[in-house]
matplotlib code that plots the C-alpha trace (Angstrom):
import matplotlib.pyplot as plt

x = [0.0, 1.1, -0.4, -0.1, -2.2, -4.3, -4.9, -4.3, -2.9, -3.2, -1.9, -3.6, -3.2, 0.1, 2.2, 5.3, 8.2, 6.1, 4.2, 0.4, -1.1, -4.6, -6.1, -9.3, -9.8, -12.4, -14.1, -15.5, -18.8, -19.8, -17.8, -15.5, -12.0, -9.8, -9.3, -13.0, -12.9, -9.3, -10.2, -12.4, -9.5, -8.3, -12.0, -12.4, -10.3, -8.9, -7.2, -3.5, -3.6, -4.5, -2.0, -4.2, -3.4, -6.4, -6.3, -8.5, -8.4, -9.5, -12.1, -11.3, -13.0, -15.8, -19.0, -22.0, -25.5, -27.3, -24.7, -25.9, -23.1, -20.4, -17.3, -16.6, -15.0, -17.2, -16.9, -19.6, -22.2, -25.6, -28.5, -31.1, -31.7, -33.9, -32.8, -33.6, -31.0, -27.5, -24.1, -23.1, -20.0, -18.8, -19.5, -17.6, -14.6, -14.5, -14.9, -11.7, -9.9, -10.8, -9.6, -6.3, -6.2, -6.8, -4.0, -1.7, -2.3, -1.8, 1.5, 2.5, 2.0, -1.6, -3.6, -7.1, -9.0, -7.4, -8.8, -12.1, -13.7, -15.7, -17.4, -19.9, -22.8, -21.6, -18.3, -20.2, -22.1, -18.9, -17.5, -20.5, -20.5, -16.8, -16.5, -19.3, -17.8, -14.2, -12.7, -10.7, -12.2, -12.2, -12.6, -15.8, -17.5, -18.8, -21.6, -22.5, -25.5, -25.7, -27.4, -26.6, -25.9, -26.7, -28.7, -30.5, -27.2, -25.6, -27.1, -25.3, -22.1, -21.3, -18.4, -19.3, -16.1, -17.6, -21.1, -21.1, -19.0, -19.7, -21.6, -22.0, -24.7, -25.5, -28.0, -29.6, -33.3, -33.8, -31.4, -32.5, -30.1, -30.5, -33.7, -33.5, -36.2, -33.9, -31.1, -33.4, -34.4, -30.7, -30.3, -33.2, -31.7, -28.5, -30.3, -32.3, -29.0, -27.7, -25.3, -25.0, -25.9, -25.4, -28.0, -27.8, -29.9, -29.3, -31.2, -29.3, -29.5, -26.9, -24.0, -22.0, -22.6, -20.6, -22.5, -22.0, -18.3, -18.2, -20.2, -17.8, -14.8, -16.4, -17.3, -13.7, -12.4, -14.6, -13.8, -10.0]
y = [0.0, 3.5, 6.5, 10.3, 13.2, 13.0, 9.2, 5.6, 3.1, -0.7, -3.1, -6.4, -9.5, -10.5, -7.4, -9.2, -8.1, -5.9, -2.7, -2.7, -2.5, -1.6, 0.9, 1.3, 4.9, 4.5, 7.5, 7.1, 8.4, 11.5, 11.9, 8.9, 8.9, 6.8, 4.1, 3.3, 0.7, -0.3, -3.5, -4.7, -5.2, -8.7, -9.8, -9.2, -12.3, -10.9, -13.5, -13.7, -12.6, -9.1, -6.6, -3.7, -0.5, 0.6, 4.4, 5.6, 9.4, 11.5, 14.2, 17.6, 18.9, 21.3, 22.6, 20.4, 21.9, 18.7, 18.5, 21.8, 23.5, 21.7, 20.6, 17.0, 15.2, 15.6, 15.6, 18.3, 19.9, 18.3, 20.6, 17.9, 14.2, 12.8, 15.1, 18.7, 21.4, 20.1, 21.6, 21.9, 23.9, 21.4, 18.5, 20.1, 20.8, 17.2, 16.0, 17.9, 16.5, 12.9, 13.7, 14.7, 11.3, 9.5, 11.6, 10.6, 6.9, 7.5, 9.1, 6.0, 3.8, 2.6, 3.0, 4.6, 1.4, -0.3, 2.3, 1.8, 4.7, 3.6, 5.0, 4.7, 7.1, 10.6, 9.0, 6.9, 9.9, 11.7, 8.5, 8.1, 11.8, 11.8, 8.4, 9.1, 12.5, 11.3, 11.8, 8.5, 5.0, 3.7, 0.1, 0.7, 2.6, 1.1, 3.0, 1.7, 3.0, 6.1, 8.1, 10.0, 13.7, 16.4, 13.7, 16.2, 17.3, 13.9, 13.5, 16.6, 16.3, 12.6, 11.4, 8.9, 7.0, 5.8, 5.4, 1.7, 1.8, -1.1, 0.3, -1.7, -0.4, -1.9, -0.7, -1.8, -2.5, -0.7, 2.1, 4.9, 7.6, 7.2, 5.4, 2.4, 4.2, 7.1, 4.8, 2.9, 6.1, 6.9, 3.4, 4.0, 7.2, 5.3, 2.5, 4.9, 6.4, 2.9, 2.2, -1.5, -1.3, -4.4, -3.7, -5.5, -5.1, -6.6, -7.0, -4.2, -0.5, 2.2, -0.2, -3.0, -6.7, -9.9, -10.9, -7.4, -7.7, -11.0, -9.5, -6.5, -8.9, -10.9, -7.7, -6.3, -9.6, -9.2, -5.6, -5.5]
z = [0.0, -0.8, 0.9, 0.5, 1.7, -1.4, -2.0, -1.1, -3.6, -3.5, -6.0, -6.7, -8.9, -10.4, -9.7, -8.6, -10.7, -13.0, -13.0, -13.0, -16.5, -15.4, -12.9, -10.9, -9.7, -6.9, -5.2, -1.7, -0.3, 1.6, 4.9, 4.3, 2.8, 0.5, 3.1, 3.1, 0.2, 0.6, 2.6, -0.3, -2.7, -1.5, -1.3, -5.1, -5.8, -9.0, -11.2, -11.4, -15.1, -13.9, -12.5, -11.2, -9.3, -7.2, -6.6, -3.7, -3.7, -0.7, -1.4, -0.1, 3.1, 2.4, 4.0, 3.2, 3.3, 4.5, 7.3, 8.6, 6.8, 8.8, 6.9, 5.9, 3.0, 0.0, -3.8, -4.1, -2.0, -1.4, -0.8, 0.0, -0.1, -2.9, -5.7, -6.7, -7.1, -7.9, -7.1, -10.7, -10.0, -7.5, -9.8, -12.6, -10.4, -9.2, -12.8, -13.7, -10.6, -11.7, -15.2, -13.7, -11.9, -15.2, -16.8, -14.0, -14.6, -18.4, -17.6, -15.6, -18.6, -18.3, -21.5, -21.2, -22.1, -19.1, -16.6, -14.7, -12.8, -9.7, -6.7, -3.9, -3.3, -4.4, -5.4, -7.8, -9.1, -10.1, -11.5, -13.8, -14.8, -15.6, -17.4, -19.9, -20.8, -21.0, -24.5, -24.6, -24.4, -20.9, -19.7, -17.8, -14.9, -11.7, -9.9, -6.4, -4.4, -6.5, -9.2, -12.4, -11.8, -14.4, -16.2, -18.4, -19.9, -20.6, -24.1, -25.4, -23.3, -23.6, -25.7, -28.4, -27.9, -24.7, -26.0, -25.3, -22.2, -19.8, -16.8, -13.5, -11.2, -7.8, -5.3, -2.0, -2.2, 1.2, 0.6, 2.9, 1.6, -2.2, -3.0, -5.4, -7.5, -8.0, -9.0, -11.4, -13.0, -13.7, -15.1, -17.4, -18.7, -19.5, -21.2, -23.3, -24.6, -25.5, -22.6, -21.7, -18.0, -15.8, -13.0, -9.6, -6.5, -3.1, 0.2, 2.0, 2.7, 1.8, 2.0, 0.3, 0.8, 0.1, -3.0, -4.4, -3.8, -5.7, -8.5, -8.7, -8.9, -11.7, -13.6, -13.3, -14.6, -17.7, -18.5, -17.7]

ax = plt.figure().add_subplot(projection="3d")
ax.plot(x, y, z, "-o")
ax.set_aspect("equal")
plt.show()
């Protein structure tokens, strides 16, 4: 494991004696940090043919409206649960930050179509937003317990090079933070635009479960 003030990095698979040739950039949820999903990496049981660098960036600390304006790690501000007004400026700034993380992996020798963007909750929202607008072909995007932000602008802003990008969506049937209906509506927007969405729902709340982890590992094995 490598850690800096900005991110945590974990290598998995057959990385002995060689550098990773694939990367997963995985954004955490509201109030968490890059360590949140670090323990999941070994549980993915990735095959030895893969050599993957997992990058878990830390969101910056900022005031969050639904937290009574108190500061916490967040990729953008949230004004209310359930939708409504979106922090477009914050979303766009985080999109640019994720683009810089992609560029960093490209500079380290990983081609774009071996890079997956992933995230949980608002981390998944910015992963979806960025991946579908990225100008180079990526390997896929993984959106866990989340929704599609700025959905009404995707049709005009998306990049056709990623028009058939594999999308993995997973959601808890009893999610009390982001309803499964909201996630399903996002899924339907993506399907209507032609994206191949793999949709998974589980008997859980706003969380991750063992079957979901197994499904994530299987999906990564297919797209990388």
